[in-house]
N, C-alpha and C positions, 0 to 999 in steps of 0.2 A: 819298346812300347810303340804302338802304331803312332806315326807322326800325324799331328793335326794338319789338315789341308788348309791352304791359304784361303780358300773360299769359306771355310768354317770361321776363321778369324775375322774375315771381312763381314760376314753375316752378323757376328756378335758385335763387331765394332759399329756397324750401322745401327743395330738395335740400341746400343748404349748411347750413341749420339742422339738418336731420336727420342729416347725415353728418359735419359739422365742429364745429358749435357745441354741440348737445345732448349729444353724447358727452363733452364736456369739462366739463359742468355737474356739480358735485359736491354742492352743497347741495340740499335738498329744495325750497327756494324757487326756486332757479335752474331745476331740472328742471320744476317746475310752470309757471314763466313761459315756458320754452321750449315746453312742450306747448301752452299757450294761444296763444303767438305762432304756432306751426305751424297751429293751428286757424284763427286770424284770416287768415293768409296764404292758406290753402286756400280760405277763403270768398271772399277777394278774387279769387283766380284763377277760382273758380267764377262769380263775377259777370262777369268779363271774357269768359269763354268760352262759358258755357252758360245762364246765368240770365235773360238779357234776354227771350227768347221767353216764358218762364214768367211773368215779371213783367208782360209786355205782356198776357198772357191775364188776369192778376189785375186789371190796370187796367181792362180791358174789362168784366169782371164787376162791378167797383166802380161803373162808370158806370151799369150797369143797375140796381144796387141803389140808387144815389142817386136815379135817376129814379123807381123804384118808391116810395121813401120820400116823395119830393116829391108824387107823384101821390096817395098815401094821405093826406098832410096836406091837399092841396087838396080832395080829395073829402070830407073831414070838417071843413073850415073851420078847420083848425089853422094859425095863422100861423107862418111860419119866417123867421128873419132872416139865416141863413147864405147867402152867395152861392153860386151854382152854380159848380162848377169848370169852367174853360174854358181848356184847354191844348192845344196842337197835338200831334198824334201824333208820337212820337219812337221811334227804335229802340234807342238806346244805353241802358245800364243806369242811368247817372246821371240822364238826363232822365226816364226811366220812374220812377225812384225819387222824383223831385220831383212827378210827376203822382200817384203812389201816395200820397205824403204829403198832398197837397192833398185828394184824394178821401177819405182816411182821416179828415181833420179834418171834411170836409163830412158824411160818413156818421155820424161820432160825434155831431156837433151835431144832425143830423136825428133820429137814433135817440133821443138823450137827450130832445129836445123831445117827440117822440111818446110815449115811455115815460112821461114826466111828465104828459102830457095824455091818458093812456089812457082815463080816465073820461069824457072829452069826445067820444070817438068815438061815432058815431051808432048803432052796434048791435054785437051780439056777433060778427057776422061780421067787422066791421071790426077788432075786438079780436083775433080769431083770425088775421086777415091780418097784423096788427102782430106778433103772437107769432111767426108763421112767418117774417116778414121779419127780425125780430131774431135768430132762429136762423140764417138765411142769412147775416146780417151777421157773427155770431160765427164761423161756420164759414169765411167768407171771410177774416176777419182772422187766423184760425189757419192757414189752408191754406198760404200762401206760406212763412212762417218754418219750419213743420214740414217742408214738402216740400223746401225749399232745402237742408236738411242731407243729403238723400239723393239729390240729383241727381248722377248719375255724371259724373265728369270724363273728358274724352277722354284716351286713353292718350298719354303723352309720345312725341314722335318717336323712332322706334327708332334707336338708335345702331348704327353698324356693329360687327360682332364684332371683338374685340381678340385679338391672338395670345397674350396672357398677362395678368398682373396687375400692379398697381402695384409698384414696387420696395420690397422689405421687407428687414428685417435678415437673414432666412434666405436670400433670393435673392441678396443682395449677398455674403453669406458663401460661398454656392455658387460665385458667379462668381470671387471672390478665390482660392478654393481651386483653381480651374481655371487661373489665370494666375500665381499667386505661386509662387516657387521652393520655399516651404515646404509647398505643397499643403494637405493635410487638416489640418495642424497650425495653420493660420491660424484665428483665432477673432475674430469681431466682438463687441466688448463694449459698443458704443454705436452707435446709428443714429438720427438725428433730422433730419426735414425742416427746412429753413430757409425761413421765410415770405418773401414778396416776390418780385419779378421777374415778368416776363410771358412771356418767350420760352422759358424752360426751367424745369424743376423742379430745385431744388438741395437737397442734403442734406449733412450732415456725419456722419462715422463715425470710430470708433476701432477699430483691430484690433490683436491681439496676435500676434506671429510666433512661430516655434518656440522661440526663445531667451527668450521672455517680454517682449521689448521692445514697447512700445506705439507705434503710428503713427497720426497724425491725417491724415485725407484728406477731400477734398471730392468729391461726386458731382454731375455735370451730366447731366441726363436730358431727353430730348425728351418733350413731351406725346404721348400716343398719336395725337392728331389735330393735328399742329403747324400753326401759322399760316402757315408758309413752308416750302417744300421747294425751296430754292434756295441755292446757295453755302454759306457758313459757317453759315447758319441750320440746316443739317443737322448733327446731332451728330457724325457721323463726319468730315465735312468740317472742322468746327471743331477736332476733335481733331488731325487731321493738320496743319492750319495752325499750331496752337499748338505742336506738337512741333517743327516746323521753326523757328518764331520763337524758341522757348525755347533751341534749340541755339546761336543767335547770341549769347546773353547780353546783348542790348542793353537789356533792361528787366527789372525785378523782376517775375517772374510765376511762377505755379504750374507745376510740371513735370507734363505729361500722362503718366500712368503706364500705364493699361490701357484699351482700348476694348472695350465690350461691344456687338458688332454682332449683332443677331438672337439674343440669348442666350435659351435656352429658359425659358419661364415668365414673362418680363418683357414688358410690353406695348409697350415702345419702347426704342430704343437709348440707351446712356449711356456715360460714361467716368469714370474715377477719376483724380484729380490730387492732388498734394501740397497740404497746407494751409499758409497763410502767416500770419505774425503781423499784428496790426493790426485796425482796424475801419473800416467805411465811414462817412465824415463826414456823409452825408446821403442821404435817399431822393431819387428823381427829382422827385416832386411837391412835396417840401418844400425843394428845393435853393436856390430863389431867396431864401427868407427865413431859411435856416439861418445859423448863425454859423460861418464857415470861415476859419481863419487865412490871412493873405496868403501865408505861406511855403508853404502847401499849394498854393495857386493857382499860384504861380510854379513850384513843383516840377512841377506838371502840364505847364506850358509846356516845361520842360526835358525831361521824359520824352517828350512828344509830338515834340519836335525830334529826339530820338534815334531814335524809331521811324521817322520820315520820312527819316533818313539811311541806313537799311538798304538795301543793294543788293538788287534783286529777284532777282538770280541765286541768292540763298540759298533762294528759293522755287520754283526751276525744277521740281523734282520734284512739288511740290504743285500748281503751276499746270498741269502736264502731265496729272496724274491727276484733278484735281478742279475746275479752273477753265478758263481759256483761255490757253494759252501764247503766243498772238499778241500779248498785252499786252506781252510782253518787247520787242517791236519797234514798239510804238505810241507816239504822242504822247498827252499827256493829252486833247487835243481829240478825237483819234480814239477814245480809250478811252471817253469819255462818249457819243459818238455811238453806239457799239456798245452800251454799257450801257443807254441809254435805249430802244433798239430791243428789247433782250432783255427789259427790264421790261414794255414794251408787250405783247410776245408773251405773257409770263408772265401778265399780268393778263387778257388776252383768252382764254387757253386753259385757265385753271384754275378756272373756275366761281366767280367772285367775285360779290359783290352789285353790282348796277348802281350806278355812281358817276359822274355827270357831272363832278364835281370832278376825279377821277383822269384822265378824258379830257382836260379842259382843261389840267391840269398837265403831262401827258405831251406834249401839243402845244406848250405854251409852252416847255418844256425843249428840245424838239427844235429850236425856232427861235431859241434864245438861248444856245447853247453858246459860251462865251468862247474866243477864240483862245488856244491854249497849246501850244507845240511842245516843252515839257519832257517828260522821261520820267516815267511814273507812279510812285507809291510805294504802299506798303501803308498803307491807311487803316483805323484801328480801327473807326470808324463810330459809336462811342458812348463816346468817351473823356471821360466826364463824372464829376462828383463822386460819383455813386452807384456808379461802377464802379472806384474805386480804394480800396485799403486803406491806412490811415495808422497809423503807430506812432512816437511820439516826434518828431512834427513832420515826418516824411518819408514819402513814398509807399513802401510795402513790397510792393505788388502791383497790377498792372493786370488787371482782371477782364473776363469776358463779351465774347468776341471774335466773337459770332455776326453782328454787323452789318458785319464786315470786308469790304472789297473793295479792288481795286487802282484807284487814282484819283489825285486831286489832294490835296495837303496842305491846301488851302483847305477841303476838305469836312470834315475833322476839326475845323478851327478854326471854321468857320461853324456847325456843329452845336452847339457848346458856347457860342457867343456869347451867346444869351439868358440863360444861367445865369451864366457867368463875368462878364459885364458888370454883374451885380448886386453883385459883390464887389470888382471892381478896374477901373480905367480900361481899356477894351478895347484902345486903342492901346498902352498900356504892356504889356499881356499879349502882344500880337503882337511888340512890340519885344524882350521878354525871350525869346520863342520864337526869333526870328531871331538874337539874340545868343548863344543856346545851341546854335547850329549848324543851326537850321532853315532852310529855303529862304526866299528873298525872296518875300514873299506879295503876291499881287495883291488888295489890299484892296477894290478896286472889283468884284471877281467874287464876293464872299461870298454875295450874295443868290442867285445861280444855284446854288451848291453847297448852300446851305441848302434851297432848293426841291427839289433832287435828293434830299437825305437825307429830307426830309419826304415826297416822293413814294413812296419805298420803304416807309416806315412806313405811309402811308395804304393802300397795296396790301396789306401784311401784316396790318395791323389789320382791314382789310375782311374778310379771310378768317376771322380770329378771330371777328368778330361774326357772320359767316354761320354758322360752326360753332355758335355759341350759338343763333341763331335756328332752325337746323335740328335742334337737339337733339343734335347730334353731341358737344357738349361742354357740361357743366353746371357748369363752374368759374366761380365768382363773380368771379374776376379779370377775366374778359372783359367784365363790366359796367363796370369802370373803363376798360378799353380803349375801349369804346363811348362812355361818358359824358364822359370826361376827356381821354384821350390822343389819340384821333382828332380831336376838334374843336380841340385845342391845336395839333396839327401842321398841320391844314388852315388855321388862322388864320395861323400863321407863314409857311406857303408862300404864302398869298394876299398877305400884306404884302410879301413879297419880290418876287413877280411884278408887283404893281401899281406898285412903285417903278421897275420896269424894263420897263414894258408896251410891247410892240411889236405892232402889228396884222398 
């Protein structure tokens, strides 16, 4: 995948500092530090994008000055001990800076020697020549740092126009008043974004109804330029899927309340759902080393088994409107053959960064689909410790269904194996899943389903990184997607495919 340039990271870092960090600084020291950090980051971006040619010109002038100083010393019999700088021409800023440093040292030594031996020069003309050269040297040394501050940076890539603004308390209140039975009597009394997460923007809010009762809700909102426009990754698709699953009562989950599709003034779709008690036991990146009670891990196995017991007939309306109803008559093997083809088309047709790895992975998956004539089930797709709420030792909510698809129960299990196996014996976890009503699992097929799950994320993350590189999105979260999440899932997929390599 195309590597993100340093200048892109610096642009995003500066944007984050100016829009997210600096406004939160309350002390004068913090504000001053933020301002200085912004200046330093801007300088680094300038060096990456525009300063190298200017520095190359400075290095060229320095070589001429050094030669003139040496010629003057030789013409007047003044011995010099500093070696001449001999470095190859380079175009990048760091290499040029090393040349500049060496030439600066040479010029300083030559200038100092000649200035201290001024009286030894053969005549007044030579002394005047030295004075003129020292002036040139001083002006040269001043020119780059002074000019560097004023070199104009290229404009950031122009993001596409958005249909509105980020969701705010006023906009949310306007929406609730348009859908709530109490209308204009509804009042938002608190609205606060929840940090974390990569696929959606999440916020919490409290509103008061006409009778004065306070209600706590959660808002799931799409990014204005989402990483994926497919299946439940789309907010409205996820909303309708959750509504149908919620009706079955098979799992503790938030009730989807209202969907805001193309709501005026807001830059992307969102929906409102009920709030649940409990807290997430760990973040995704910290899950392997977190301390998670065994009872929670086993409860995850039980909840996953219940999910996979649900008959797909409960989702007939959803599948007809938002997915592919043919899955109702497919085997799991048929299902994955179709899904792999759909993801291949999606990757090729939606302007992703070039990725030889994705090409390899799609090809491997297509040639290694396990035989499986069972009926598909609803797969959560990200049923991990960072997507469950826990209260008093039990799971109180299963969150974030955007990765859902219809497929094999092994996919859900394979996806969480890297984390769960850090906390409990993996076979024991599967045994508990099966004892809790889950299907008999093909343990030998886990690698295929992990590779499939990783493929989807590699395609999705690829688009997120492209949005960052193109300037479509300046959200610093995409730096983590690029630097940590993408290589992690590439590594996991490669391990799975190499263990089952077929030419």
